[in-house]
C-alpha positions, 0 to 999 in steps of 0.5 A: 335879731343880732346879725353875725359879725363878719370875721375874717383871717388877717391877710398879708395886706394887713401887715403892709405887704401886697397880696399875691394870687396863688395858683389855686386862686388863678384856677378858680378865677372863672368861678363866682362865689356868693357872699356866704362863700359858696361857689356857684357854677358858670352858665356853661356848666349849668347848661351842661348839667341840664343837658346831662340830666335830660339825657339820663332817661334816654341813655338808661332806656337805650342801655337796658334795651341793648342789654336785653336784645344782646341776651335774646338776639335780634332774630329771636325777638323779630320772630316773636314780634311777628308771631304776636296776635296784633289784632288783639294786642293793639286794641288792648293797648289802646284801651289801656291808654285811654282807660288810664287817661280817663280814670286818672282824671277822677283821681286828680280831681279827688287829689287837687279839688278843695272847697276853696279851689274846686277843679272840674274833671275836664280841667284834670283831663287837660292838665294830665294830657299836657303833662304826658308830653313831659312824662314820656321823657321823665315821670318827675318832669311830667308831674311838675308840668301837672302841678304847674297846670293845676296851680294855674287853673286853681290860681294858686301857688306852684309848690302847694300843687307840687306837694299834692303830687308827692301826696299822690306818689305816697298813695301810689306806693301804698297801693302798689306795695299792697297789691305786691304783698297780696300777690306774693302771699298767694304766689309760689314762684321763687321771688315770692318770699323776697317780694313778701318781705320787701313789700311788708317792709315798704308798707311798714315804713310808709304807714309809719311815715303817714301816722308819725305827724299825728303823734307830734301834736296839733301845733306841729301839724299847723306849722307843717301846713305853713311850709311849702311841702306840708301845704297839701294838709290844708283841706285834706281829710281821712275821707280824701285818703280813703277815696284816693286809695280806692281810685288808685287801686282801680287805676293800677288794677287796669294795668294789672288786668292789661298785663295778664291779658297781654301775656295771655294773648302772647301765649305765655302760661302765667297764672294770676297770682304771679301777675298780681305779685309781679306787675306792681313791682314792675310799675314801681320800676317805671319811676326810675329814669327812663323814657316812660318806662321803656327799658326799665319795665322790660328788664324788670319783667325779664327778671321777675317773671318766670318763663322760658319764652324770654323773647315773647315776653320782651316782644309783649313788653315792648308793645306795652312800652311803645304803645303807651309812649305813642298813645300818651304823646298823641293825647298830649299833642291833641291837648296842646293843639286844642289849647293853642286854638282856644288860647294862642297866648297859652 
């Protein structure tokens, strides 16, 4: 392979005159450049950017909650919280957290287990439990911890495990948009038409993305399998896709049923078609930067759900959000403690 020559423009030094630094050079004296000329950030800048990125979910949640409370007012929200049927709503939320946790183990085993590197249901539960501590802060961070833990258990590379979490996100989008489309077709609220067209467009794009590689031939698919993002294709079959879609459909049905039950417990008159068309879109918003959906979930519910009792709806959604945060944090801490007891070295 022929290496490119390193051509450079002649400078004053080439003509026997000393180079003089310019103001631009002096301003950039604190930055480093690699051999290709790319300027790299200083350690202080990198630390600042990492802190800023870590704070974004917290700032988004605080900002959205402040906006919601300003629209509804504290006294109305407190009255709605006091008026909730806590004896039913709290146990329902606990059942939600535990049901999602145990069923997610089934989904993850289908996602990660292969003939060459099988994983047990218990390993999947442990990986998901530990990832909860990060996903409470940021969903993508939680998925990264999940991939790291599964790669460790399977003694495989990290990036192929990350590619499996991307595959999971693809299936989740298919399921949520399908539920959203079904609810929009059956629903009659003012957002039904817009939800219908949005879900149809999203499904068409996702299906095209999933089918497209098969039109590019076997050689392309083999090359894709050798890349870090296409590693999920190794050992993955259409049967795996059918099973994972079915398991994720059950996973999100648990959330939809909880949403309908919580609205009923709170006394909101919301029919099942509205719940079916609203909750999947609300769950899509959970992936936006926030503290485990706190703020984003509540704001999207206020926008999409047609009800005059906004304060009651906000009270219910806050119980949902805070309950999930506390429950998953507790599960994560239990797994972290058990791991420390059984293996102090980590």
